[in-house]
C-alpha positions as CSV (number, residue, x, y, z in Angstrom):
1,X,121.4,74.1,55.6
2,X,121.5,75.5,59.1
3,X,123.6,78.5,57.9
4,X,120.9,79.5,55.5
5,X,118.4,79.7,58.4
6,X,120.9,81.6,60.4
7,X,121.5,84.1,57.6
8,X,117.8,84.5,57.1
9,X,117.3,85.3,60.8
10,X,120.1,87.9,60.8
11,X,118.6,89.5,57.7
12,X,115.2,89.6,59.3
13,X,116.7,91.2,62.4
14,X,118.4,93.9,60.4
15,X,115.3,94.6,58.4
16,X,113.2,94.9,61.6
17,X,115.8,97.1,63.3
18,X,116.0,99.5,60.3
19,X,112.2,99.6,60.1
20,X,112.0,100.5,63.8
21,X,114.7,103.2,63.4
22,X,112.8,104.6,60.4
23,X,109.5,104.8,62.3
24,X,111.2,106.3,65.3
25,X,112.8,109.0,63.2
26,X,109.5,109.7,61.3
27,X,107.7,110.1,64.7
28,X,110.5,112.5,66.0
29,X,110.2,114.6,62.8
30,X,106.4,114.8,63.2
31,X,106.8,115.7,66.9
32,X,109.3,118.5,66.2
33,X,107.3,119.9,63.3
34,X,104.2,120.1,65.6
35,X,106.2,121.9,68.2
36,X,107.7,124.3,65.7
37,X,104.3,125.1,64.1
38,X,102.6,125.5,67.6
39,X,105.5,126.4,70.0
40,X,104.9,125.9,73.7
41,X,104.3,129.1,75.5
42,X,106.4,130.5,78.3
43,X,105.4,128.9,81.5
44,X,106.2,126.4,84.2
45,X,107.9,123.0,83.7
46,X,105.6,120.4,82.3
47,X,106.2,116.8,83.5
48,X,106.9,114.4,80.7
49,X,107.7,117.0,78.2
50,X,110.2,116.2,75.5
51,X,113.7,117.7,75.2
52,X,112.5,119.7,72.2
53,X,109.5,121.0,74.1
54,X,111.6,122.1,77.1
55,X,114.1,123.8,74.7
56,X,111.4,125.8,72.9
57,X,109.7,126.6,76.2
58,X,113.1,127.8,77.5
59,X,113.5,130.1,74.4
60,X,110.0,131.5,75.1
61,X,110.8,132.1,78.7
62,X,114.1,133.7,77.9
63,X,112.5,135.9,75.3
64,X,110.1,137.2,78.0
65,X,113.1,138.3,80.0
66,X,113.2,135.5,82.7
67,X,116.7,134.0,82.4
68,X,116.5,132.1,85.7
69,X,113.3,130.3,84.7
70,X,114.7,129.7,81.2
71,X,117.8,128.0,82.7
72,X,115.6,125.3,84.2
73,X,113.9,124.5,80.8
74,X,117.3,124.4,79.0
75,X,118.7,122.2,81.7
76,X,115.8,119.8,81.3
77,X,116.2,119.9,77.5
78,X,119.9,118.9,77.8
79,X,119.1,116.2,80.3
80,X,116.4,114.9,78.0
81,X,118.7,114.7,75.0
82,X,122.5,115.2,75.5
83,X,122.8,115.8,71.8
84,X,121.5,119.3,72.3
85,X,124.7,121.1,73.3
86,X,123.1,124.5,72.6
87,X,120.7,123.7,75.5
88,X,123.7,123.3,77.9
89,X,125.3,126.5,76.6
90,X,122.0,128.4,77.1
91,X,121.7,126.9,80.6
92,X,125.1,128.3,81.6
93,X,124.4,131.6,79.9
94,X,121.1,132.0,81.7
95,X,122.7,131.1,85.0
96,X,125.2,133.9,84.6
97,X,122.5,136.4,83.9
98,X,120.2,138.4,86.1
99,X,116.8,139.7,84.9
100,X,118.3,143.1,84.3
101,X,121.1,141.6,82.2
102,X,118.9,140.9,79.1
103,X,120.6,143.7,77.1
104,X,123.8,141.7,77.6
105,X,122.4,138.4,76.5
106,X,124.4,138.1,73.3
107,X,127.7,139.2,75.0
108,X,127.2,136.7,77.8
109,X,126.3,134.0,75.3
110,X,129.5,134.7,73.3
111,X,131.6,134.5,76.5
112,X,129.9,131.2,77.4
113,X,130.5,129.7,73.9
114,X,134.2,130.7,74.2
115,X,134.5,129.2,77.7
116,X,132.9,125.9,76.5
117,X,135.6,125.6,73.8
118,X,133.7,122.7,72.2
119,X,133.2,121.7,68.6
120,X,131.0,124.2,66.7
121,X,127.4,124.0,67.6
122,X,125.4,122.2,66.3
123,X,127.9,119.3,66.4
124,X,125.6,116.3,66.0
125,X,123.2,115.6,63.1
126,X,120.0,115.5,65.4
127,X,120.8,118.9,67.0
128,X,121.6,120.3,63.5
129,X,118.3,119.0,62.1
130,X,116.3,120.2,65.1
131,X,117.7,123.7,64.8
132,X,117.2,123.7,61.1
133,X,113.5,122.9,61.6
134,X,113.1,126.1,63.6
135,X,112.2,128.6,60.9
136,X,112.8,132.2,61.8
137,X,110.3,134.8,60.5
138,X,113.2,136.7,59.0
139,X,116.7,136.0,57.7
140,X,119.9,137.9,58.6
141,X,121.5,139.8,55.8
142,X,123.6,137.8,53.5
143,X,127.3,137.7,54.3
144,X,126.9,139.4,57.7
145,X,126.8,136.5,60.1
146,X,129.2,133.6,60.5
147,X,127.8,130.0,60.8
148,X,127.6,130.5,64.6
149,X,125.8,133.8,64.2
150,X,123.3,132.2,61.8
151,X,122.7,129.4,64.2
152,X,122.0,131.8,67.0
153,X,119.7,133.7,64.6
154,X,117.7,130.5,64.2
155,X,116.8,130.5,67.9
156,X,113.3,131.9,68.5
157,X,114.5,134.5,71.0
158,X,113.6,138.0,69.7
159,X,116.0,139.9,72.0
160,X,118.9,137.8,70.8
161,X,118.1,138.6,67.2
162,X,117.9,142.3,68.0
163,X,121.3,142.1,69.7
164,X,122.7,140.3,66.7
165,X,121.5,143.1,64.4
166,X,123.1,145.7,66.8
167,X,126.4,143.7,66.8
168,X,126.3,143.7,63.0
169,X,125.8,147.4,62.9
170,X,128.4,148.2,65.5
171,X,131.0,145.5,64.6
172,X,131.8,144.9,68.3
173,X,135.2,143.2,68.8
174,X,133.7,140.8,71.3
175,X,131.2,139.6,68.6
176,X,133.8,139.1,65.9
177,X,133.2,135.3,65.9
178,X,129.6,135.9,65.0
179,X,130.3,138.2,62.1
180,X,131.8,137.3,58.7
181,X,133.0,140.9,58.1
182,X,133.3,143.8,60.5
183,X,130.6,146.4,60.3
184,X,128.4,144.5,57.8
185,X,125.2,146.1,56.7
186,X,122.5,145.0,59.2
187,X,119.6,144.6,56.8
188,X,117.0,142.0,57.6
189,X,114.9,140.5,54.8
190,X,111.6,138.8,55.4
191,X,111.5,135.1,54.7
192,X,109.4,134.1,51.7
193,X,106.0,132.7,52.7
């Protein structure tokens, strides 16, 4: 009879653990959705901010042309959640840049991705889901960008998207890994409402 009680305790523990994980995931999804719908503005570091908030704030700071300040936010995002490898890549990209290098953002980012030589980003399910929840206002032309190019398009960094369009138009050799075909048509379609 003691084994029945033991099995019941194990089953109860499993059910409680799964319930806790489900609640934690539900809370994370709600948190990310709130941030995506009302992204944090560019600004100084906020104590106690989540990895996702630091990441989105880093994107806003980088979009405003401040790579040094953005590097700090991306670094905090990666330290807050090591699953966000794109935050580490963006940290190193920003550290390589100076303010006047913004026109070279995409080129420096491509070099950093090549130097990292890691698995394709996003490489873990949580990072993939986080990036998928960031809904860009427009979509790249069909067939023009590779999986890595589409992932970079997801990032809410307007100068990066403009440089992706320019890379599509020009078919730059250094951007070949971001394009599915050389010299694809650079059309951008507005996402449905």
